[in-house]
N, C-alpha and C positions, 0 to 999 in steps of 0.2 A: 401414462406419463403424467406427473404432477404439473408440469409446465410445458405448454405447447409452443412457446415462442422459439424462434430460431434467430441466430445472429451470424453475421459474416466474420471471416477472419480479421478484416480491417477493424470492425467494431470491437472485437475481442481485444485487439492490440490497443485501441484507444482507451477502453475501460481499464485495462491493466496498467497502462502508463499513467493515466490520470490518478488512479488509486495510489500508485507508488510515489508520485510526485507530491502528494498532499503534505506529507510530513516534512520533506526538505524545504517546502515553501513556507514553513512556519518554524518548527522547533530546530531542525537541522542538528540532531544529536551527533552526527558523524564528526562534527568539529572537535568534540572532546574525546572522540575515540582515537585509538592509535592511527597515525603517529602524532596526532594532536598538535600539529604545527602546520607550516605552509605546504607540506607534502600531502595534505588530505586529498587534494584534487587528484594526485597521482594514484593514491589508494583507491579512489572512486573509479578511476579509469581501469585499473587492473582488476577491479572487482568483477568485471564481466566474465573472467575466466573461471574463478571458483563458483560463480553464480550458475553457470551452465552445468557444473558438476553437481551442485547441491540439488538442482531441480530435476536431475535425471531419474532418481527413484520414483517419485510420484508420477511422472510422465510414463515411464515404462510400465508401471502398475496399471494405470487406467487404460493404456493402449492394449493391454492383454485382455481386457474385458470391454469390447466395443458396446456402446450404448449404456454403460454404467459409470456412475461417478465414484468418487473416493469412498464415500460412506457405503454405497451399495457394494463396492468391492470388498470392504471389510466384512459385511454381512455374508457375502458369498463364500469367503474364505474361512471365516471363524464362527459362523452361525450366530448363536446368541451372544457369544463373547464379543463378536464384532459390533454389537450394539453399544458396548461400553466405549469402544474406540470412536464410534459415531457420536456418542454424547460428548466425548472429549473435544471432538472437532467443533461441535455446535457451541460448546463453551468457548473455544478459541475464537471462533467467528464473532461471537458476542463480545468478547474481550477486545478484539481489534476494533470493532465498530464503536464500542463504548469509549475506548481510548481516543479515537479520532473525534468522536462527538464531544467529549470533555475538553480536548485540546482546543477545538474550535470555540467552545463556549468560554474557556478561559481567556482566549485572545479577545473575543468580542466584549467581554465584561471588564477587561483590563485596559483596552486601548480605545476603541471607538465609542463604546456604550458602558462606561463604568458604573452608571447608576442603575442599570438593568440587572435584576436578579439572575444569577446563573441558571437556576432552574427554569426560568421563563424561556431563555434561549434554547436550552436543551429540549424542552417540550416542543417548541416551535419547529426546530430542525427535525425532531423525531416524527412529528405529524406530517411534515412535507415528505420525508423519506417514506413514511408508511403508504402514502398515496402512490409513490413510484413503485414500491415493492408490490403492492396489490395489483398494479397494472402489468407487472411482469417484466421479465428480463429483456424482452424485445424493446419495450419502451425505454428502459434505461440505456440500451445500446444505441438507440436513435438519438437520445440526448447526448451521449458521448460523442457521436458523430459531429454534433454541433459545437459542443463545449471544447473538445480537444484543440481545434485550430485557434480558438480564442485564448486558451491557456498558454499554448505554445507561443503565440504571437505576443502575449503579455510578458512572458519571461524574456523573450528576445528584446522587446521594447525597453524594459527596465534595464537590462544589461547594457544596451547601447546608450541609453540616456545617462547612465551613471559612469560610463567609461572615462569621461573627462576627470573624474575624481579618483580613478584607479592609479595605483603605483605598482608597476611591474616588479620593482625591487622587493615588494612584500612577499613575492613568490619565491625568493631566493634565500639561501642556497637550496638547490634540489637535492633531496635525500640527505639532509643534514645529519641525521642520525643513522644512516645506512639503509639498506634494503629491507631488513627484517621488520621494523615497525610499519613500513609501507605494506608489506605482504600481510601482516597481522590486520591492518586496517582494511585491506581489500577483503579479507575473510569476514570481518565483522559487518562490513557494508553488504556483502552478498547475503548474509543471513536475514536481511530485512525484506527480502523479496517474498513476502507471504502471499503475494498475488498468484504465485504458482498454484496455491490451493484453490483459489477462485477459478482458475482455468480448469483444473481437474474436476471441479464440482459442476461446471457448466458445459463440460465437453460434450455430453449427449445432445446439447442444444445448438452445437456448432453445425452449420449447414454443409461444411466440408471437413469432416473429422478424420480425414486420412492421416496416417502417421507423419508423412512428409509435411503436410500443411500444419499440423500441430507443432512440430519442431520449429518450423519457420515462424509461427506466431511467437513462440518464446524467444527465438533468436532476434526477431525484429523488436520485440518488447524490451529485451535487455539492451539492445543497441540504441534504441531511441531514448530510453530512460538514462542510460549512461551518458549520452551526449548532453542531455539537458542538465543532469546532475553535475557533471564536470563544469558546465557553463555557470551554474549557480554557485558552486564552490569557488571557482576562480574569481567571480565577481565579488563575492562576499569577502574573501581574503584580500584581494587587491585593493578594495575600497576601505574596508574596516581594519585590515591587518589581522594576522592569525591569532594573536593574543587577545586583542580587543573584541574580535568577533565572538569569542567564547563567552564573553560577559553579557552578550545580548540574549534576551529570552526569545526574540523572534528576529533573527539576523537578516534574512532576506527581505522581510517586510520593512525593516529599518532602512534598506537601500532606497525604497520608493520615496521616503521622506527627503532624501538628498537630491531628488531630481529637480532641476531648475534650468530651463532652456530659454534664454532671452526674455525672462520675466513673462513668458507666455505659457509654456508648459511647465507646471510645477504643482506640487502637492496633489499628485495623482494617486495617493495611497487609497483613497476611497474607491476609485475605479478598480485598482488592483485587488482590493479587498473583496469587492463584488465578484470578480472573476475567480478568486481563490475559493470563495464560498460555493461556487458551482462545483469545483473539484471536491470539496468536502462533502457536498450533497451526493455526488456519485459514489464516493468511497463508503460513506455511512450506509447508503441505500444498498450497495453491493453486499456488504457483510451482514446487514440486516436481512437481506433476501436469502443469503446462504444459510444463515442460522434457521430461518423459518422453513426453508426447503429441506435442510437436513433433518430437522426435528420432525417434520411431517412424514418423511420417509421412514424414520425410526418408529413412528407411531402407526404406520400403515394407512395413512389417510389418502384419499383420492385427490385432494388438492391441499396446497399449503395455505390458502387464503384465510381459513378460520383462525390460523395462528398468527396472522399479521399483527393484530392489535395486542395480544398477550406478549408476543416477542418484543414488540416496540416498547411496551411498558417496562419489560425486563431490561431492555437496552438502556432506557433512561435511568432506571434504578441503579444499574451497574455503573453507569457513568458517574454517578454521585457517590456510591458506596465504595467503589474500588480505590478512589483517590481522595484523600482528605484535603489536598492542596495541590497547587501546580508543581511545587518542588517534589512532592510525592510521585506525581505522574512522570516527571522527568527522570526520577530514579529508576522507574520501571523500564523506560524506553532506552536507558543507557546500555551500552554494549555488555557490561558485566553481567547484567540480568537477562537482557533480551536475547542475546546471541544464543546461549545454550537452550533457553526456553523455546525460542522459535524453531531452532533446528530439530528439536524433538518432533514437532508437527510437520515441518517442511520435508525433512529427509529421514528422520529416525523411524517413525511409525510406518511410512510408506516403504522403506527399505525392508523392514520386518515383514510386512505383508507381501512384498515382492518375493522374498525368500520362501515364504510359505507357499505362494503360488507356484514357484519353480519346483519346490520339493514335492508338492502334491500334484504337479503337472496340470494345474487348472488354468483355464484361459487360453488365449490364442498366442502362440509363440511369435515374437516379432523377428523379422529377418535381420 
């Protein structure tokens, strides 16, 4: 085994939720996705249902092959052709990591440190992430144990402190354009849960990888994220308004600037920024790790650690090369492009591999 670390189900849930919350705490592209009005929170709430459907193929696939992750399953089922699928997933992990890295860099260089070169921040974050990746999954899991309560508490604190600025009327009318746009929005939101791929990659390192436990991990992950996502959306829309919120580059971060309590608690955006950077660090490190792990498996190496620095360098290069500007990055993560693209990796390829496994009768049949 390339990685000897073990993580608990709780740590897996914390890592997945932190990773999924990182984008809503900054860009929040769901605001401009259907229904693109005050009903976005309802779409986020209903997204839990299609999410559980979308994540079913990859889970069923890896559960048929105990002790193997997604890339290993593709090799077992397709032989050399499976290596091509493995490379596609390595690319996808790199792209997700590079996107998060670039988004964090854009925020840092446009708001708190505008005079700092973008490349300097990207390199700094990549070096820190490289240290975590080299130390292994278990170290990242222990960090998530500490960071998750801090992030969760920070979100709740911000929402509570800006509640006096909220206008409940901004959330009305409910389902102004009917149910169809809300259901469309629920589907596009569900397609952003790429963290299912992280779970099926690290499943062999879960210390209780029984099918029931794995399904509970995803159920709790979806439930916890949905709760925080709806809270974030409600706060942003109620305070900024549905139309105005779409004009903000970093809407939730903008809420922190409105906090003022008796001239004592105010301008806490610096504190929230530090907490958010912890989440960015976990997400970048996670997909950095997955890319290095997957590539080492395809190359037949005994350990992924020799690839940590080369993969890190590639991650920084991609974060610069893939996006020539912040608007270009935003175009990629909008639902028109991201939904079909992500679904190919989340459900499309795993469903194909699952059908192959069933036809060839390979793997352990799940009850």
